[in-house]
N, C-alpha and C positions, 0 to 999 in steps of 0.2 A: 345673681348670687351675692350674698353679703357674708364676708368672713370677718368675725369680730377680733377683739384683742386677745391673744393667747395668754394663758395663765398657767403657772406651774403649781401643782397641787400635790401635797404629801398625803399618802393614805397607807397607814401601817408601814410595811417595808418597801413600798413602791412610791415612785414619783411620776406624776402624769403631766403631760403637755395637753391642755384642753382648750378648744376654741369653738365658739358657737357658729354654726353655719345656717344661714337662712336662704332657702332656694325655692323653686317652684314645687318641689316635693314636700316642703314643710321645714320645720325647725329641728335641727339635730345638733349634737355635739360631736365633733371630731376629736379623738384622743389617741395618744401614744403613751405607753406605760413601760417603765423598766425599773430595775432595782435602785433604791434610793442611794446606794453607795456610789452611783455614777452621777449624782445630781450636779457635781461641779463641772460636768461636761455640757450640761444643757443650756440652750440659748432660747430666750422667749420671744424671738423675732417672729414675723409672719411668714418667713421664707418656706418653712416646712409645709404649712397649711396651703400656701399659694400653689406650690408645685404639686402637692397631693391632690388638690381639687381642680387643677387645670383641665384635665381631660373630661371629668364629669361635667364641668361647666361648658366646655366646647361641644360636647355631645348634645346638651340641652339648648345650646345657643344662648346661654345667659352670660352677660357681661359680669365681671368680678369687681366688686367694690370691697377693698380690704383695708381694715383699720390698723392692724399691726404694722410695725416698721418692716420695710422690705429692702433688701440689698439692692443698690443701684444696678449692679451687674446682672443679677437675676431678673430684676424688673425689666431691664432692656431686652433680654433674650426671651422672656416669657411673653412680652408684649408683641413681639414680631417674629424674629427668626425661628424660635422654637416652634411656635404655632404653625408656621409655614411648613416646617419639616414634618411634624407629626400629622398634618393634614394629608400629606402625600402618602404616609404609611397607613393612615386610617381616614379614607376619604369622607366618611360620614360626619366627621367633626366640622364644626363651623368656626370661622374666625370671630373672636370676641375682643372686647376692650378690657383692659386692666386699669382700674382707677384706684390708685394707692394714696392714702391720706398722708403717709410718711415714708419718704424714700431716704434710706441711709446712704449717704455719699462718703462716709469716712473710709479710710484705708488703714485699718488696724493691723497690727502684727499678727500673723497667723500663729495659732497654737502648734506645738510640736507633735501632737498625736497623729498617728497614721493608722487608719482603720480599713479593713476589707471585710466583705461578707464571707462567712464561713459556713458552708453546708457539708463540708467534707467530700464534695464532688470533684470531678476532674478540673473544672474551671477554678474553683477556690484553692485546691491544692497546687495548681500550676502557679496561681498568684503568690502563694506562700513559698513555692520553690524559688521564685524570682525575688521576693521581697522579705523573706525571713530566713530561709535556709542558706541562701547564697550570700556572698560578700557584696552587700549593697550599701550605699551611703546612708547615713543616719536619717536624712530627710525623707527617705523613701522606704525605710525599714518598718515593717508592721509592728505596732505597739498594742493594738486592740483588735479583737474579732467581733463581728456583728452577725446576729441571726434574727431575722424579722418574721413577723406574722402580718403580712399586708396582702395576702391572697394566694400565696404559692402552695398552700396546703390543701386546696381543693375541698372536696366533700368531707375530708377528715377534719377540716376546720381547726379550732383551737386545741382539741384533744390531740390531733396529730402533731400540731405545732409543739405541744408540751412533750409528747413522746420523743420527737426528734431533738428538741433542745436538751432533754435529759441525756440522750445518747452522746450529744456533742460535748457536754460539760466536762467529762473526764479527759477527753482528748485535748481540750483547751487548757485544762489544768496541767496536763503532762507537758504542754508546750511552755507553760509558765506565763500565758497571756490572758488578760481579762476578757471574758466573753460577755458582750452586752446582748441580752435577750429582750427584744422589744416587741411587745404585743400592741395591737392597734385595731380599731374598727374601720380603718380606711377602706377596706374591701367592700364594706356595706354601701359605699357611695358609688361603686362601679357596677355596671350591669353586665350580664353574661355576653351580650353581643360584642363587647370589646373586653374580652377576658384578660387574664394575667399575662399570657404570652405576648400580647400586643401592647402592654402597658407597664411591664415590670420595671423598666429603667427609671421611669419617673416615680413610681411608687417607692422603690427601694431607696432612691436618692433623697426622697423627702425625709426619710428617717435619718440619713446622714446629716441633713441640714438642721436637725434638732441638736446636734452635738458640736456645733461650731465653737462653743466656748473652750473646748478642750481638744478638739480634733481639727487639724488644719489641712489634712490630705485624705481623700477618700478614693481608694483603688477599686474600681468597678470591674470585676472579672468578666470579660466579654466572651461570648460563645463562638463568634465567627471571626475568621481571619481577615486581615486587610484585603486580601484577594477577593473575598466574598462579601465585603462591605458594600452596601448600596442604600440609597434612599428611594424607596418605591413601595407600593401597596404590598403588605407582607403579613403573614401569619405570626411572625416573631419579630418584635422590635429590636432584638439583639443584632440583627443584620445591620442596624444603623448606629450601634453604640459608639463606634469610633467618631461619629459626627455629633451625636446628641449629647453624650456625657459631658464634654467640655462646656457646653452651653448651660449646664446646670450648676456651674461654679458660682461662688460669691467672692467678695474681697477676703472673707475669712476662711473659706473652704475651697480647696482646689480639688474638684472632681475630675478624675482622669481614668480612661479605660486602660486596662492592662490585659495582656494575653493575645491581642489581635495579631501579634507578630508570629504566632504559631498556627499551624493547621491543627485540627482535632487530633490527628494521629501524633503529631509532634508534642502536643500537650500531654497525651496519654503516656508517651515515652518519657517525658520530663517528670511526670508524677511517679512513674515506676522506679525512679531513682531516689525517691523519698521514702525511707524505711517506715516512717510513722504512718504512711498511707496504707501499708500492708495490713494493718489491723483496724483501720478507721475509714477507709474509702466507702462512700455511700452515694451511689448513683441511681438507686432503684426507684422505679415508679409503680411497682406492683403493690397490691394490698397487703402482702406479707410485710412490707417495709414499715407498716404502722406499729407492729408489735414485736419485730425481730431485729436482732443486730446484724443479721445476714441479708445481703442483697439477694433477690429472688432467683437471679440467674436466667430468667426467661422473658422479662419485659424488654422492650426494644432498646432501652438505654443500657441495661445489663448486657444484652447480647452484643451490641455494638462495641462496648468496652471490652468484653471478654474476647470477642473475635479479634480485636486489635491486639490485645495482650497475647493471644495464641499465636498470631502471625509473628509477633516479636519474640516469642519464646519465654514470656514472663508469667504465664498462667499460675505457676506454682507459688509465686509471691503472694497471691491473693486468695489462696484456698480457704483461709479462715473466715473471709468476709463475704463469700459468694456461695450459693447453693450449687455446688458443682454437679450434683446428680441431675438437677434441672438443666444445667448447661449442656451436659452430654446429650440430653434428650432433644434440646431445642437449638443446638449450635448450627445445624444445617439450615434451619429456618432463618437464623440470623445472617448466615452467609448468603442465602438466597436473596434476602432483602438488599444486602449490600450490592449484589450483582445486578439487581433490577431497578433500584431506586435512583432517580436522577438528582436527588438533593446533594449539595456540595459535600456534606460530611461522609456520605457513602462513596462518593467519587474519590475522596482522599484515601479511604481504606482500600479501594480497588487498586489505586496507584501504588500504595505501600505494599500490597500483596504481590504486585508485579515486580516491584523492586527487590523484594525478599525471595522471589521465585517460589511463592507459596501456592500450593495446589488446593483450590477450593474443593469441598466434597462433591463427588459426582452427582449426587441427588440434588444438591443446590443448583448445579449447572442445568440439570434436566428440568427442574421445576421452573427455574427462571426462564428457560427457553420456551416452555409451554405458555407461561404467562405473557411473555412478550408477543408470541404469535397470536394470542387471543385478543390483543389490543388492536 
């Protein structure tokens, strides 16, 4: 795989980072685009393209030859340690060589900007609780919010990305923070066999590497706690964020995981103390989420969140952003899954329910018992 020299291109009200990619599948241009008002944050190094294309190259078994300047720190990690880690997570990947024409060994002063991804979900609001709403030192206080289109919007694609970014914009404005909405065709270089859940850490961080001119710290909201962190073959790369994210840093950008000090239950309770979340929380995976401001109340993420809030006694705080009629119909199903599922996040909710002496619905217990006996 050959990665050319990136260029920054102005087009109407947008600025794009564009780089030509030549690989076994042909010649294409990788691009990232955002509002031109943020052009002073953009960096034209090869870092973003290198990280974004690493997994596609490893899947194809193609060595990478890159022309654009690459950070020495990132080059070191991408050439060895990072590949070894993600090969354990995705065994179908192959070890490849990275040939860089220019390695940047300078140690410049980092910019003061601090950015975190913002989807208005539990992870992102927990990051904000710690790094914006709380009393935190200036070097770790969020100054910018980031929302990407690098594959997380599934079959909804760009249309769903636009729907969601439009919903987020007023919440960012209410916070008084700039929201960087970054569109990209990066997802087109990834195949379904290693989808977004197994690759999102590298995809999202490639966007942060675009912004090194004005952003010096990237807070990556992790889904799993330190207790559940592991490096092993997994359906979700998040389980390894505490290990992987620091390896994605450069001399100019400190990429660091945040939130792993909490369990999912603790995060939900932390977010429940942030009043802004009462009208903005968005955890939904249901199709209704594409066109409505309300969470559906019946997908597994809605149910897990609402089940936890019910155990805590906080349901009333979120009545305006969830379809509570759906929740009343499906709440028993949610509790049943919590009782029977072996995944760490369900175990946390079971432990919390025990601590609160919460009684699960009888029907949830009965169905869970039948399902366990059928296995």
